N, C-alpha and C positions, 0 to 999 in steps of 0.2 A: 503494498499500501504503500509505500514511503513514508516521509517524514508527516506529521501531524502539529500543527501549533493552533494553542486555544485562541479565542477570539479574547481580545482587549478593548474594555471601555475608557474611552478618551475625554476629558471634558475641557470645556473652558470655563472658565469662571469667569462674569462680568458683575461685576458691583462695584460702585461706588469706594473708595476709601473713606475714612473722615479725615476732611483734606488738611495737611500738617500738623498732623495728631500722630505721631507715632503709636504709641501706647494703646490709643483708642482704635487705629487702624489694623494692629498687630493680632487685636482680639476679636474685630470682625472677620478678621482673616482666618480666624482659627473657625470661627462658624459657619464661614463658607467651605472650609474645606470638609467639614462635617457634612453639610448639601452636598457637597460631589458626591463624598463616599453613599448618602443616603440613595443618591441616582445611580451607582451602581461603578461608580467611575476607579479606574483603576493607577489612573496619571489625570491629576489637575491643573492646568495652568493659568497662571493671575497676567496683567497687563504690564505694561515698565512703567518700573518705578512705582508700584503700586502702594508702597509703603514708602513715603508718608503721603504718595500723590505726583502726579507729574509736573516739572517745573515751566508751565506755559507763558509765569510771568517774567519769566525771564525776556521774553520780546520783549517788555516793557521795560527794560534799564533805568531809564530815563523818567521816568513817572516819581511821584511821590512815595507812592506804599511801596516800592520796591525795596525799598532798602527793610521794612519790618517782614515783609515774605520771604527775602534772603535769609535773613536770623532765624525768622521759621522753621525754612525748609533745611538749615543745616544742622540746629538744635534739636529737629528729630527726624536725622538721618538715622542710620543702623549701623552701629559696629557689627563686625562679624569675625569672630562671634561674640554675642550678647545678650543677654536675658531676653532681649527680642527675638533671635535666632532658636532658643531654646524652647521658647514658646510656640515657635511653629513648627520644631522637630517633636516635639512631644503630641501638637495636634496631628501631623501625618503620622505619628505612630499608634495615636488613640485610634484613629479614623481606616490605617493600615493601606494607605493610598501614597504613590509619589505625588511629590507637588513641586513645580515651578514657578516662583513670585519674584516678580520685577521689586529693588529696591534701591532708594538713595542710598548708599552704601557709602558711610564715613571714613576715611583713615583714620586706623585707628592708633596710630604712631604719630600725624603733627594734627590730627583735629579740622584742619583747612583744606583737604582736598575729598570732594563726593565725586563719587564713580554710577555713573547706570548701570547697575549689577543687577546680574542673574544668578538666585539660590536655586542649587537643585538639591532636593530634600529628600529621602528615601523615606519607603514604609518602616525602615527598621528605627525610625526614629533620628537617623545621622546625618548631617548635613554631606553630601555628596562632591560638593564644588561649588565653585561660582564660577561664572564671566562676565568680567567687564566691559563693557561696550568699546570699541574701539577706537571709534570717531565720531564723538558728538555732532550734529549736524546745527548749521546754521547758531542760532541765539543758543542751543545749549551749551554752547561751548564757554558762555559763560560762567556757567554751575557746575558743568560738569568738567572731571579729569580724563586723558584718554588712558585705556586700558593695554594689555600687551599680549603677545601670542600664547602664554603660559596657561593662558585658560580658555583657548581655540581647540575643544575636545570631546570626547561623547562618551557615554557614560553605559557601562553595561547593565542592563535591570533583566530580571528575568523573562520581558516579552520583547526584546531585543535593543537596540544601542539608541540612547536617546542623547539629542543634542537641542541647543537653545542660541539664539540671535535676537538681539535689541531693534525694532525699528527698521532702520535705513541701513543696519550691517546688511540687510538681506538685497541692498541696492548696492554695495560692495564689490559683490561679484566673488571677489578671491575666498573673504570668508564662506560663502557657501560651500564653495569647490574644497577648501581645505576640509570642510565636515564630510564632503560628499566623498572624499578619498578616503574615510576611516570608516566608510560603511554604514553610517547614518541610517534607522529605520525610520524613527519619531523623531518629530521635532516639535521644539515650541517656539512661535512667533512672537516676542511680544513688543504691543503696540500701545502706544498713549489713549488710541481705542478714538482717530477719528480719520473719517472716510477719504479727507485730505491727503492723507499720509501716501496715497498707494496700497495699503498696508492689502486689497485682497488682491491687487493683480501681483504682488511681490510674492504673497504667501503663497497664491498657485504655482507660481514659477517655482520657487522652491522645491513643493511637492513634484512636481513635472522631472524639473532636474538633478531632484537626489532618487527619485522612487520612491518617497517617505510619503506619511502620512506628518499631515502638520496642523498645529493643532497653535489658530491665528486666536491668541485672548486681547483683547481691546479695554483700554482702560474706560471707566464710565464717569462724567462728571456732568450731573444736571447742575444748572444755575441754582436750586435749591441747594446744592450739596457743598455751593464755594460758601465761605467767609464771607458775610456782607460787605466787609471793608476789603475783600480782593476781588470784587466782583469787575472790579474797572480793568483788572490786569490779569484775570485767568480764563483761560478758554475752557468753554463748556466743549463736554468729548461727548459724542453715541455713541461709543461703543464698538458696535461694526464686527462683535464677534465671530466665528466661524470655525467649522475643520472638514480639511481637503484630503482627498484622497490621495494616494500615490502615482495617480493619473490627471491630480489637478481637479477632478469635478468636486463640486464644495458638498459634502455630505450633511454636515450641519449649517444651520444659521443661513445668512449674518440675521445677529439680532442686533437693535436698535432699540438706542435709547429706555431702558429696561434691565432691572436686576435680573440673572437669571444663568441657568447651570446648561451650558449644549452639551451635548453627549453623542457618539459615535462609537458603533461598532468598528474594530480595524483585526487584522491577524497580519503576521507575520509573513506568512505563506502569500499572500496578495502581492506584499512588496517584494518579494522573490520572483513572483512572477512578472511584475513591470522593469525589476532589475534585469532581468534575463534581455526584454526589449530594448533597454538603452541603459547600461552600466556605467555612468560615465566617471567611477571609481576604477573600472574595471576594463569589460572588451570594449568600450566607447569612447576610452581616452586613449593618447596619441604620444605615449610617453619618449615616442623618438621624435618628435616635433616640439612638443612641450613638458616645461618641469616649473612645477610650486615648489619651493623651498618656504617652510614654516619655522620662522626663528622659535620654538615655546618653552625660550627661557628666560625665566622671571626677572625684571629689571630692579638692581639695586641702587637705592641714590647714591651711597656711600659706603664704602670699605672702612673698618675702624680695626685697627691695630696695636693692642694695648701693650704687648710684652715686649720686654727688655729686647734690644738689637741680639745679644747673644741666646738668650733664650729662644724668642723665634728663628733664627739659625738653626738652631739644634732641633725645634719641634717641626721646620720647614717641609719636612717628607709627608708626616701627617696633618699638615693643616689645607683646610678647605681654598681651594683655588678661584680666583675673581675670571667669571666666566671668559675664555678666549678661544674656546674649539668651534668651529664652523658646527652648525645646527644638526647636522645630518650626520655629525657623527655621535653624538648623544647619545643615549640609549633611553626607549622613550620614554620609559619609567622614571628616569633619572629626576624628571620634577613632577610628575602627575602626582594629583590632589587623588586621598584613599577611592578608591572603585572606578577611578575615568578608565578608559580604553586608550591604547593605541591608535 
């Protein structure tokens, strides 16, 4: 009979955060994780920087309210790990499902840089890893730093290989191919939740190019969800969440202007069939013509050498080296977070 794979239920969670309130948003996210589990989900995906909300106010950096919004944004950002991530991990374990959720991640060392980050949380209640957006788009550069290649990975899950990207990383092309080359089967596409971002077109394109299921999770922010003092500078978002099959067909949604959990059945065998037609990480590639090198070494701001000179020389053989070797010569597991696949 050959291999058989169980069906998997994918879920796009579309709900409004408690805008610029980290703790209240975490509490609400935990409730929606439970709702996704009640809907039968094996994987639940939330939108871009769902906690504490998408920073559309950066478009109005000259507005008199911008300083107040920025202060609330950074003070309500999420450090990794922290009590906020611990609460999300407990919720995933209690619900028994995997969760991918967007957060505004605050640098735990300096406190002064915020990243657009996707958290990957396993049903075991553990943080599998994170992905920082590689290039913020337009006014997002005012509030977000840039990620590096160390988080451009897929994660081995019971149902297949899972990846994720934020918003216009899907427009960048090369991050898509880096994930396709790792054999992605299921993909979390996190968006602010506004149809003007081309999110439906780019999510469908990823599904077809990767021959993978794509959960397009958009954030939702109605005017009533925006604090009254920020309504002049915060853009409402209509959500527009959906789920695509590996042929690019829309399996569920889109859902606009309301909270809800969209679900769709998926199967790894279906992915394999579509990859057999056009496997861009396999037979549909041309390595004799094209070659993509992805530098997955984490970037360090500074190297600190505290030992006296003579002591340092004696221990030099066992000391960690400043990264200097070509990326392709590194072992795939050399900087992989727990549970990731090369």
